[in-house]
Every structure is written in C-alpha cells, then in structure tokens.
PAKERO-647094 format. One record per atom (N, C-alpha, C, O): residue number from 1; atom name; residue in one letter; x, y, z. Coordinates in pm, whole numbers. Layout:
BEGIN
<node n="NUM" atom="CA" res="A" xx="X" yy="Y" zz="Z"/>
...
# end
This chain:
BEGIN
<node n="1" atom="N" res="M" xx="9288" yy="9638" zz="7180"/>
<node n="1" atom="CA" res="M" xx="9437" yy="9627" zz="7192"/>
<node n="1" atom="C" res="M" xx="9500" yy="9669" zz="7315"/>
<node n="1" atom="O" res="M" xx="9579" yy="9594" zz="7372"/>
<node n="2" atom="N" res="F" xx="9468" yy="9798" zz="7367"/>
<node n="2" atom="CA" res="F" xx="9510" yy="9857" zz="7484"/>
<node n="2" atom="C" res="F" xx="9406" yy="9863" zz="7594"/>
<node n="2" atom="O" res="F" xx="9307" yy="9934" zz="7574"/>
<node n="3" atom="N" res="P" xx="9419" yy="9794" zz="7712"/>
<node n="3" atom="CA" res="P" xx="9315" yy="9791" zz="7805"/>
<node n="3" atom="C" res="P" xx="9305" yy="9934" zz="7881"/>
<node n="3" atom="O" res="P" xx="9403" yy="10007" zz="7900"/>
<node n="4" atom="N" res="S" xx="9176" yy="9962" zz="7920"/>
<node n="4" atom="CA" res="S" xx="9148" yy="10079" zz="8005"/>
<node n="4" atom="C" res="S" xx="9025" yy="10049" zz="8074"/>
<node n="4" atom="O" res="S" xx="8939" yy="9986" zz="8012"/>
<node n="5" atom="N" res="A" xx="9002" yy="10089" zz="8203"/>
<node n="5" atom="CA" res="A" xx="8880" yy="10059" zz="8259"/>
<node n="5" atom="C" res="A" xx="8768" yy="10160" zz="8228"/>
<node n="5" atom="O" res="A" xx="8792" yy="10276" zz="8196"/>
<node n="6" atom="N" res="G" xx="8646" yy="10108" zz="8237"/>
<node n="6" atom="CA" res="G" xx="8535" yy="10185" zz="8211"/>
<node n="6" atom="C" res="G" xx="8509" yy="10294" zz="8327"/>
<node n="6" atom="O" res="G" xx="8575" yy="10289" zz="8431"/>
<node n="7" atom="N" res="S" xx="8421" yy="10385" zz="8307"/>
<node n="7" atom="CA" res="S" xx="8401" yy="10491" zz="8401"/>
<node n="7" atom="C" res="S" xx="8314" yy="10435" zz="8518"/>
<node n="7" atom="O" res="S" xx="8208" yy="10375" zz="8501"/>
<node n="8" atom="N" res="P" xx="8372" yy="10462" zz="8635"/>
<node n="8" atom="CA" res="P" xx="8300" yy="10406" zz="8758"/>
<node n="8" atom="C" res="P" xx="8152" yy="10455" zz="8771"/>
<node n="8" atom="O" res="P" xx="8123" yy="10570" zz="8737"/>
<node n="9" atom="N" res="G" xx="8070" yy="10380" zz="8813"/>
<node n="9" atom="CA" res="G" xx="7921" yy="10424" zz="8840"/>
<node n="9" atom="C" res="G" xx="7848" yy="10424" zz="8714"/>
<node n="9" atom="O" res="G" xx="7735" yy="10473" zz="8715"/>
<node n="10" atom="N" res="T" xx="7899" yy="10373" zz="8595"/>
<node n="10" atom="CA" res="T" xx="7814" yy="10366" zz="8475"/>
<node n="10" atom="C" res="T" xx="7778" yy="10224" zz="8441"/>
<node n="10" atom="O" res="T" xx="7838" yy="10130" zz="8495"/>
<node n="11" atom="N" res="A" xx="7682" yy="10205" zz="8353"/>
<node n="11" atom="CA" res="A" xx="7645" yy="10075" zz="8315"/>
<node n="11" atom="C" res="A" xx="7765" yy="10002" zz="8255"/>
<node n="11" atom="O" res="A" xx="7768" yy="9879" zz="8266"/>
<node n="12" atom="N" res="G" xx="7863" yy="10067" zz="8191"/>
<node n="12" atom="CA" res="G" xx="7969" yy="10011" zz="8134"/>
<node n="12" atom="C" res="G" xx="8092" yy="9993" zz="8226"/>
<node n="12" atom="O" res="G" xx="8201" yy="9966" zz="8176"/>
<node n="13" atom="N" res="A" xx="8076" yy="10010" zz="8363"/>
<node n="13" atom="CA" res="A" xx="8188" yy="10003" zz="8455"/>
<node n="13" atom="C" res="A" xx="8251" yy="9866" zz="8437"/>
<node n="13" atom="O" res="A" xx="8183" yy="9764" zz="8428"/>
<node n="14" atom="N" res="G" xx="8391" yy="9866" zz="8431"/>
<node n="14" atom="CA" res="G" xx="8462" yy="9754" zz="8425"/>
<node n="14" atom="C" res="G" xx="8475" yy="9701" zz="8282"/>
<node n="14" atom="O" res="G" xx="8547" yy="9603" zz="8262"/>
<node n="15" atom="N" res="H" xx="8410" yy="9759" zz="8182"/>
<node n="15" atom="CA" res="H" xx="8413" yy="9724" zz="8050"/>
<node n="15" atom="C" res="H" xx="8548" yy="9767" zz="7989"/>
<node n="15" atom="O" res="H" xx="8591" yy="9881" zz="8005"/>
<node n="16" atom="N" res="R" xx="8610" yy="9676" zz="7921"/>
<node n="16" atom="CA" res="R" xx="8750" yy="9717" zz="7863"/>
<node n="16" atom="C" res="R" xx="8725" yy="9771" zz="7725"/>
<node n="16" atom="O" res="R" xx="8646" yy="9714" zz="7649"/>
<node n="17" atom="N" res="T" xx="8792" yy="9885" zz="7690"/>
<node n="17" atom="CA" res="T" xx="8786" yy="9943" zz="7557"/>
<node n="17" atom="C" res="T" xx="8912" yy="9930" zz="7497"/>
<node n="17" atom="O" res="T" xx="9006" yy="9880" zz="7559"/>
<node n="18" atom="N" res="E" xx="8923" yy="9976" zz="7372"/>
<node n="18" atom="CA" res="E" xx="9042" yy="9974" zz="7284"/>
<node n="18" atom="C" res="E" xx="9128" yy="10105" zz="7289"/>
<node n="18" atom="O" res="E" xx="9201" yy="10133" zz="7193"/>
<node n="19" atom="N" res="E" xx="9121" yy="10188" zz="7402"/>
<node n="19" atom="CA" res="E" xx="9187" yy="10315" zz="7413"/>
<node n="19" atom="C" res="E" xx="9326" yy="10286" zz="7454"/>
<node n="19" atom="O" res="E" xx="9351" yy="10204" zz="7542"/>
<node n="20" atom="N" res="P" xx="9420" yy="10355" zz="7390"/>
<node n="20" atom="CA" res="P" xx="9557" yy="10343" zz="7447"/>
<node n="20" atom="C" res="P" xx="9577" yy="10404" zz="7582"/>
<node n="20" atom="O" res="P" xx="9510" yy="10504" zz="7610"/>
<node n="21" atom="N" res="V" xx="9664" yy="10355" zz="7673"/>
<node n="21" atom="CA" res="V" xx="9689" yy="10419" zz="7794"/>
<node n="21" atom="C" res="V" xx="9824" yy="10499" zz="7783"/>
<node n="21" atom="O" res="V" xx="9925" yy="10445" zz="7739"/>
<node n="22" atom="N" res="M" xx="9824" yy="10621" zz="7822"/>
<node n="22" atom="CA" res="M" xx="9950" yy="10692" zz="7828"/>
<node n="22" atom="C" res="M" xx="10007" yy="10706" zz="7950"/>
<node n="22" atom="O" res="M" xx="9967" yy="10789" zz="8033"/>
<node n="23" atom="N" res="P" xx="10113" yy="10618" zz="7971"/>
<node n="23" atom="CA" res="P" xx="10187" yy="10622" zz="8098"/>
<node n="23" atom="C" res="P" xx="10265" yy="10754" zz="8114"/>
<node n="23" atom="O" res="P" xx="10317" yy="10805" zz="8015"/>
<node n="24" atom="N" res="I" xx="10273" yy="10808" zz="8225"/>
<node n="24" atom="CA" res="I" xx="10356" yy="10917" zz="8268"/>
<node n="24" atom="C" res="I" xx="10445" yy="10878" zz="8377"/>
<node n="24" atom="O" res="I" xx="10398" yy="10836" zz="8482"/>
<node n="25" atom="N" res="V" xx="10573" yy="10891" zz="8358"/>
<node n="25" atom="CA" res="V" xx="10674" yy="10851" zz="8452"/>
<node n="25" atom="C" res="V" xx="10737" yy="10972" zz="8511"/>
<node n="25" atom="O" res="V" xx="10783" yy="11056" zz="8434"/>
<node n="26" atom="N" res="T" xx="10743" yy="10988" zz="8634"/>
<node n="26" atom="CA" res="T" xx="10810" yy="11114" zz="8689"/>
<node n="26" atom="C" res="T" xx="10947" yy="11084" zz="8764"/>
<node n="26" atom="O" res="T" xx="10943" yy="11015" zz="8866"/>
<node n="27" atom="N" res="V" xx="11056" yy="11129" zz="8722"/>
<node n="27" atom="CA" res="V" xx="11173" yy="11114" zz="8783"/>
<node n="27" atom="C" res="V" xx="11219" yy="11226" zz="8868"/>
<node n="27" atom="O" res="V" xx="11225" yy="11335" zz="8811"/>
<node n="28" atom="N" res="Q" xx="11253" yy="11221" zz="8996"/>
<node n="28" atom="CA" res="Q" xx="11321" yy="11314" zz="9070"/>
<node n="28" atom="C" res="Q" xx="11441" yy="11288" zz="9097"/>
<node n="28" atom="O" res="Q" xx="11465" yy="11180" zz="9151"/>
<node n="29" atom="N" res="Q" xx="11546" yy="11375" zz="9068"/>
<node n="29" atom="CA" res="Q" xx="11685" yy="11342" zz="9083"/>
<node n="29" atom="C" res="Q" xx="11761" yy="11474" zz="9093"/>
<node n="29" atom="O" res="Q" xx="11711" yy="11585" zz="9075"/>
<node n="30" atom="N" res="G" xx="11891" yy="11449" zz="9124"/>
<node n="30" atom="CA" res="G" xx="11986" yy="11562" zz="9126"/>
<node n="30" atom="C" res="G" xx="12015" yy="11585" zz="8981"/>
<node n="30" atom="O" res="G" xx="11981" yy="11506" zz="8894"/>
<node n="31" atom="N" res="P" xx="12087" yy="11710" zz="8955"/>
<node n="31" atom="CA" res="P" xx="12130" yy="11739" zz="8814"/>
<node n="31" atom="C" res="P" xx="12211" yy="11630" zz="8748"/>
<node n="31" atom="O" res="P" xx="12296" yy="11569" zz="8813"/>
<node n="32" atom="N" res="R" xx="12186" yy="11605" zz="8621"/>
<node n="32" atom="CA" res="R" xx="12263" yy="11514" zz="8542"/>
<node n="32" atom="C" res="R" xx="12277" yy="11578" zz="8405"/>
<node n="32" atom="O" res="R" xx="12203" yy="11671" zz="8372"/>
<node n="33" atom="N" res="S" xx="12373" yy="11528" zz="8322"/>
<node n="33" atom="CA" res="S" xx="12399" yy="11583" zz="8189"/>
<node n="33" atom="C" res="S" xx="12285" yy="11537" zz="8100"/>
<node n="33" atom="O" res="S" xx="12215" yy="11440" zz="8128"/>
<node n="34" atom="N" res="V" xx="12271" yy="11615" zz="7987"/>
<node n="34" atom="CA" res="V" xx="12175" yy="11592" zz="7889"/>
<node n="34" atom="C" res="V" xx="12189" yy="11449" zz="7831"/>
<node n="34" atom="O" res="V" xx="12091" yy="11380" zz="7807"/>
<node n="35" atom="N" res="E" xx="12321" yy="11407" zz="7810"/>
<node n="35" atom="CA" res="E" xx="12338" yy="11268" zz="7764"/>
<node n="35" atom="C" res="E" xx="12286" yy="11159" zz="7849"/>
<node n="35" atom="O" res="E" xx="12234" yy="11055" zz="7808"/>
<node n="36" atom="N" res="Q" xx="12308" yy="11199" zz="7996"/>
<node n="36" atom="CA" res="Q" xx="12258" yy="11098" zz="8093"/>
<node n="36" atom="C" res="Q" xx="12099" yy="11090" zz="8082"/>
<node n="36" atom="O" res="Q" xx="12041" yy="10981" zz="8079"/>
<node n="37" atom="N" res="K" xx="12037" yy="11201" zz="8078"/>
<node n="37" atom="CA" res="K" xx="11893" yy="11215" zz="8072"/>
<node n="37" atom="C" res="K" xx="11834" yy="11151" zz="7942"/>
<node n="37" atom="O" res="K" xx="11724" yy="11095" zz="7943"/>
<node n="38" atom="N" res="R" xx="11904" yy="11161" zz="7838"/>
<node n="38" atom="CA" res="R" xx="11865" yy="11097" zz="7704"/>
<node n="38" atom="C" res="R" xx="11857" yy="10938" zz="7736"/>
<node n="38" atom="O" res="R" xx="11755" yy="10874" zz="7713"/>
<node n="39" atom="N" res="E" xx="11972" yy="10883" zz="7789"/>
<node n="39" atom="CA" res="E" xx="11975" yy="10746" zz="7803"/>
<node n="39" atom="C" res="E" xx="11864" yy="10701" zz="7904"/>
<node n="39" atom="O" res="E" xx="11800" yy="10598" zz="7885"/>
<node n="40" atom="N" res="L" xx="11845" yy="10779" zz="8010"/>
<node n="40" atom="CA" res="L" xx="11741" yy="10741" zz="8116"/>
<node n="40" atom="C" res="L" xx="11603" yy="10742" zz="8052"/>
<node n="40" atom="O" res="L" xx="11522" yy="10654" zz="8079"/>
<node n="41" atom="N" res="V" xx="11575" yy="10847" zz="7963"/>
<node n="41" atom="CA" res="V" xx="11430" yy="10840" zz="7903"/>
<node n="41" atom="C" res="V" xx="11421" yy="10723" zz="7805"/>
<node n="41" atom="O" res="V" xx="11318" yy="10658" zz="7795"/>
<node n="42" atom="N" res="A" xx="11534" yy="10698" zz="7730"/>
<node n="42" atom="CA" res="A" xx="11518" yy="10580" zz="7639"/>
<node n="42" atom="C" res="A" xx="11498" yy="10445" zz="7715"/>
<node n="42" atom="O" res="A" xx="11419" yy="10360" zz="7673"/>
<node n="43" atom="N" res="R" xx="11566" yy="10428" zz="7822"/>
<node n="43" atom="CA" res="R" xx="11551" yy="10296" zz="7888"/>
<node n="43" atom="C" res="R" xx="11422" yy="10287" zz="7969"/>
<node n="43" atom="O" res="R" xx="11364" yy="10179" zz="7978"/>
<node n="44" atom="N" res="I" xx="11373" yy="10401" zz="8028"/>
<node n="44" atom="CA" res="I" xx="11244" yy="10393" zz="8087"/>
<node n="44" atom="C" res="I" xx="11126" yy="10363" zz="7991"/>
<node n="44" atom="O" res="I" xx="11030" yy="10290" zz="8018"/>
<node n="45" atom="N" res="T" xx="11148" yy="10431" zz="7873"/>
<node n="45" atom="CA" res="T" xx="11049" yy="10421" zz="7755"/>
<node n="45" atom="C" res="T" xx="11050" yy="10271" zz="7715"/>
<node n="45" atom="O" res="T" xx="10945" yy="10206" zz="7710"/>
<node n="46" atom="N" res="D" xx="11173" yy="10215" zz="7686"/>
<node n="46" atom="CA" res="D" xx="11175" yy="10065" zz="7653"/>
<node n="46" atom="C" res="D" xx="11109" yy="9982" zz="7757"/>
<node n="46" atom="O" res="D" xx="11033" yy="9891" zz="7722"/>
<node n="47" atom="N" res="A" xx="11134" yy="10009" zz="7888"/>
<node n="47" atom="CA" res="A" xx="11070" yy="9917" zz="7985"/>
<node n="47" atom="C" res="A" xx="10920" yy="9925" zz="7990"/>
<node n="47" atom="O" res="A" xx="10854" yy="9825" zz="8021"/>
<node n="48" atom="N" res="F" xx="10865" yy="10040" zz="7962"/>
<node n="48" atom="CA" res="F" xx="10729" yy="10047" zz="7962"/>
<node n="48" atom="C" res="F" xx="10663" yy="9980" zz="7826"/>
<node n="48" atom="O" res="F" xx="10559" yy="9913" zz="7828"/>
<node n="49" atom="N" res="V" xx="10734" yy="10006" zz="7719"/>
<node n="49" atom="CA" res="V" xx="10701" yy="9951" zz="7599"/>
<node n="49" atom="C" res="V" xx="10693" yy="9778" zz="7617"/>
<node n="49" atom="O" res="V" xx="10597" yy="9715" zz="7573"/>
<node n="50" atom="N" res="D" xx="10800" yy="9716" zz="7683"/>
<node n="50" atom="CA" res="D" xx="10817" yy="9593" zz="7701"/>
<node n="50" atom="C" res="D" xx="10703" yy="9538" zz="7805"/>
<node n="50" atom="O" res="D" xx="10642" yy="9434" zz="7781"/>
<node n="51" atom="N" res="A" xx="10681" yy="9607" zz="7910"/>
<node n="51" atom="CA" res="A" xx="10595" yy="9565" zz="8016"/>
<node n="51" atom="C" res="A" xx="10454" yy="9572" zz="7986"/>
<node n="51" atom="O" res="A" xx="10378" yy="9478" zz="8012"/>
<node n="52" atom="N" res="L" xx="10416" yy="9683" zz="7932"/>
<node n="52" atom="CA" res="L" xx="10280" yy="9721" zz="7908"/>
<node n="52" atom="C" res="L" xx="10227" yy="9715" zz="7760"/>
<node n="52" atom="O" res="L" xx="10110" yy="9737" zz="7730"/>
<node n="53" atom="N" res="Q" xx="10326" yy="9682" zz="7671"/>
<node n="53" atom="CA" res="Q" xx="10293" yy="9676" zz="7521"/>
<node n="53" atom="C" res="Q" xx="10221" yy="9799" zz="7477"/>
<node n="53" atom="O" res="Q" xx="10116" yy="9791" zz="7412"/>
<node n="54" atom="N" res="V" xx="10280" yy="9918" zz="7512"/>
<node n="54" atom="CA" res="V" xx="10219" yy="10050" zz="7461"/>
<node n="54" atom="C" res="V" xx="10316" yy="10090" zz="7369"/>
<node n="54" atom="O" res="V" xx="10431" yy="10046" zz="7376"/>
<node n="55" atom="N" res="P" xx="10275" yy="10182" zz="7270"/>
<node n="55" atom="CA" res="P" xx="10378" yy="10239" zz="7170"/>
<node n="55" atom="C" res="P" xx="10462" yy="10341" zz="7251"/>
<node n="55" atom="O" res="P" xx="10418" yy="10413" zz="7341"/>
<node n="56" atom="N" res="A" xx="10597" yy="10336" zz="7203"/>
<node n="56" atom="CA" res="A" xx="10687" yy="10425" zz="7269"/>
<node n="56" atom="C" res="A" xx="10642" yy="10573" zz="7275"/>
<node n="56" atom="O" res="A" xx="10672" yy="10646" zz="7370"/>
<node n="57" atom="N" res="E" xx="10566" yy="10615" zz="7166"/>
<node n="57" atom="CA" res="E" xx="10516" yy="10744" zz="7157"/>
<node n="57" atom="C" res="E" xx="10419" yy="10789" zz="7269"/>
<node n="57" atom="O" res="E" xx="10403" yy="10907" zz="7300"/>
<node n="58" atom="N" res="A" xx="10356" yy="10682" zz="7328"/>
<node n="58" atom="CA" res="A" xx="10268" yy="10706" zz="7434"/>
<node n="58" atom="C" res="A" xx="10326" yy="10729" zz="7571"/>
<node n="58" atom="O" res="A" xx="10256" yy="10775" zz="7662"/>
<node n="59" atom="N" res="V" xx="10452" yy="10697" zz="7585"/>
<node n="59" atom="CA" res="V" xx="10527" yy="10707" zz="7708"/>
<node n="59" atom="C" res="V" xx="10584" yy="10849" zz="7728"/>
<node n="59" atom="O" res="V" xx="10668" yy="10902" zz="7656"/>
<node n="60" atom="N" res="Q" xx="10528" yy="10901" zz="7833"/>
<node n="60" atom="CA" res="Q" xx="10602" yy="11047" zz="7870"/>
<node n="60" atom="C" res="Q" xx="10685" yy="11020" zz="7993"/>
<node n="60" atom="O" res="Q" xx="10645" yy="10945" zz="8083"/>
<node n="61" atom="N" res="V" xx="10812" yy="11088" zz="7998"/>
<node n="61" atom="CA" res="V" xx="10897" yy="11077" zz="8102"/>
<node n="61" atom="C" res="V" xx="10918" yy="11218" zz="8135"/>
<node n="61" atom="O" res="V" xx="10959" yy="11295" zz="8049"/>
<node n="62" atom="N" res="W" xx="10892" yy="11258" zz="8262"/>
<node n="62" atom="CA" res="W" xx="10919" yy="11389" zz="8306"/>
<node n="62" atom="C" res="W" xx="11027" yy="11387" zz="8412"/>
<node n="62" atom="O" res="W" xx="11017" yy="11317" zz="8512"/>
<node n="63" atom="N" res="I" xx="11134" yy="11468" zz="8388"/>
<node n="63" atom="CA" res="I" xx="11244" yy="11474" zz="8486"/>
<node n="63" atom="C" res="I" xx="11250" yy="11601" zz="8551"/>
<node n="63" atom="O" res="I" xx="11261" yy="11706" zz="8489"/>
<node n="64" atom="N" res="Q" xx="11243" yy="11591" zz="8698"/>
<node n="64" atom="CA" res="Q" xx="11234" yy="11702" zz="8783"/>
<node n="64" atom="C" res="Q" xx="11372" yy="11706" zz="8848"/>
<node n="64" atom="O" res="Q" xx="11403" yy="11618" zz="8930"/>
<node n="65" atom="N" res="E" xx="11452" yy="11798" zz="8817"/>
<node n="65" atom="CA" res="E" xx="11591" yy="11806" zz="8876"/>
<node n="65" atom="C" res="E" xx="11589" yy="11894" zz="8997"/>
<node n="65" atom="O" res="E" xx="11542" yy="12007" zz="8992"/>
<node n="66" atom="N" res="V" xx="11641" yy="11842" zz="9110"/>
<node n="66" atom="CA" res="V" xx="11650" yy="11921" zz="9238"/>
<node n="66" atom="C" res="V" xx="11800" yy="11955" zz="9254"/>
<node n="66" atom="O" res="V" xx="11887" yy="11868" zz="9242"/>
<node n="67" atom="N" res="P" xx="11824" yy="12075" zz="9279"/>
<node n="67" atom="CA" res="P" xx="11960" yy="12124" zz="9312"/>
<node n="67" atom="C" res="P" xx="12018" yy="12052" zz="9437"/>
<node n="67" atom="O" res="P" xx="11945" yy="12019" zz="9531"/>
<node n="68" atom="N" res="T" xx="12133" yy="12031" zz="9434"/>
<node n="68" atom="CA" res="T" xx="12196" yy="11948" zz="9553"/>
<node n="68" atom="C" res="T" xx="12183" yy="12034" zz="9695"/>
<node n="68" atom="O" res="T" xx="12196" yy="11977" zz="9803"/>
<node n="69" atom="N" res="D" xx="12159" yy="12166" zz="9685"/>
<node n="69" atom="CA" res="D" xx="12139" yy="12246" zz="9810"/>
<node n="69" atom="C" res="D" xx="11995" yy="12240" zz="9855"/>
<node n="69" atom="O" res="D" xx="11959" yy="12305" zz="9954"/>
<node n="70" atom="N" res="S" xx="11911" yy="12166" zz="9786"/>
<node n="70" atom="CA" res="S" xx="11766" yy="12164" zz="9797"/>
<node n="70" atom="C" res="S" xx="11707" yy="12027" zz="9848"/>
<node n="70" atom="O" res="S" xx="11587" yy="12008" zz="9867"/>
<node n="71" atom="N" res="W" xx="11802" yy="11938" zz="9867"/>
<node n="71" atom="CA" res="W" xx="11762" yy="11799" zz="9913"/>
<node n="71" atom="C" res="W" xx="11878" yy="11730" zz="10003"/>
<node n="71" atom="O" res="W" xx="11995" yy="11765" zz="9992"/>
<node n="72" atom="N" res="G" xx="11842" yy="11639" zz="10085"/>
<node n="72" atom="CA" res="G" xx="11935" yy="11586" zz="10168"/>
<node n="72" atom="C" res="G" xx="11903" yy="11436" zz="10194"/>
<node n="72" atom="O" res="G" xx="11795" yy="11386" zz="10163"/>
<node n="73" atom="N" res="A" xx="12008" yy="11365" zz="10256"/>
<node n="73" atom="CA" res="A" xx="11986" yy="11238" zz="10297"/>
<node n="73" atom="C" res="A" xx="12077" yy="11211" zz="10408"/>
<node n="73" atom="O" res="A" xx="12188" yy="11264" zz="10408"/>
<node n="74" atom="N" res="G" xx="12038" yy="11127" zz="10509"/>
<node n="74" atom="CA" res="G" xx="12120" yy="11088" zz="10616"/>
<node n="74" atom="C" res="G" xx="12135" yy="11207" zz="10708"/>
<node n="74" atom="O" res="G" xx="12232" yy="11204" zz="10783"/>
<node n="75" atom="N" res="G" xx="12056" yy="11308" zz="10712"/>
<node n="75" atom="CA" res="G" xx="12066" yy="11419" zz="10796"/>
<node n="75" atom="C" res="G" xx="12155" yy="11529" zz="10739"/>
<node n="75" atom="O" res="G" xx="12179" yy="11626" zz="10810"/>
<node n="76" atom="N" res="K" xx="12205" yy="11521" zz="10616"/>
<node n="76" atom="CA" res="K" xx="12290" yy="11630" zz="10554"/>
<node n="76" atom="C" res="K" xx="12236" yy="11668" zz="10425"/>
<node n="76" atom="O" res="K" xx="12170" yy="11589" zz="10358"/>
<node n="77" atom="N" res="L" xx="12260" yy="11786" zz="10388"/>
<node n="77" atom="CA" res="L" xx="12238" yy="11832" zz="10257"/>
<node n="77" atom="C" res="L" xx="12326" yy="11762" zz="10156"/>
<node n="77" atom="O" res="L" xx="12441" yy="11735" zz="10189"/>
<node n="78" atom="N" res="T" xx="12280" yy="11729" zz="10032"/>
<node n="78" atom="CA" res="T" xx="12363" yy="11671" zz="9932"/>
<node n="78" atom="C" res="T" xx="12473" yy="11747" zz="9895"/>
<node n="78" atom="O" res="T" xx="12580" yy="11694" zz="9863"/>
<node n="79" atom="N" res="A" xx="12454" yy="11870" zz="9896"/>
<node n="79" atom="CA" res="A" xx="12567" yy="11966" zz="9854"/>
<node n="79" atom="C" res="A" xx="12667" yy="11958" zz="9955"/>
<node n="79" atom="O" res="A" xx="12783" yy="11970" zz="9916"/>
<node n="80" atom="N" res="D" xx="12647" yy="11940" zz="10080"/>
<node n="80" atom="CA" res="D" xx="12757" yy="11934" zz="10187"/>
<node n="80" atom="C" res="D" xx="12825" yy="11804" zz="10172"/>
<node n="80" atom="O" res="D" xx="12942" yy="11800" zz="10212"/>
<node n="81" atom="N" res="K" xx="12767" yy="11686" zz="10116"/>
<node n="81" atom="CA" res="K" xx="12835" yy="11567" zz="10109"/>
<node n="81" atom="C" res="K" xx="12939" yy="11566" zz="9993"/>
<node n="81" atom="O" res="K" xx="13034" yy="11487" zz="9992"/>
<node n="82" atom="N" res="Q" xx="12917" yy="11659" zz="9897"/>
<node n="82" atom="CA" res="Q" xx="13002" yy="11655" zz="9781"/>
<node n="82" atom="C" res="Q" xx="13141" yy="11734" zz="9808"/>
<node n="82" atom="O" res="Q" xx="13238" yy="11730" zz="9732"/>
<node n="83" atom="N" res="K" xx="13135" yy="11800" zz="9918"/>
<node n="83" atom="CA" res="K" xx="13269" yy="11869" zz="9953"/>
<node n="83" atom="C" res="K" xx="13381" yy="11788" zz="9996"/>
<node n="83" atom="O" res="K" xx="13489" yy="11841" zz="10024"/>
# end
C-alpha cells in the first residue's frame, strides 16, 4: 500500500514493499502563537495525507522557532525591522 525503496546493493534493490513511509517536515520560523502552530501542523499534515496517501498519524511536523534577534533578511536583523 505504501511504497518504499529496497536496500541499495542487495538482490532486492528497487523492490517495493508495503512499509509505510514516515514523512518528517521541519519548519524554521520566527515565534508564533500556539494557535498558529496548531493550524500550521494541521494544514501541513493534510497536505502530506493528500499528496502521499499516508495516514495522518505517520506525518511528523517539527517546528524550530528562531528568536527575531537570531536571524535576519535584507542585511538587517529581524528584531531591528520590528521597531
């Protein structure tokens, strides 16, 4: 039901098995509210369920929040742009 590749270098290389694939999605972003993160996780999960036909329980979403004083864009810290 769920495709996965066989082990490279073995006689079964390229053979499809019925093992479920566990997608892991990593999101790097600035701080957001818990409500926003809940919505993001739900929508990402739905997208993977639709696109890959995997069960929602198999989708992992990892959110890495970066403080605004630890990243920048356009030559400026994000914290400085918010002032």
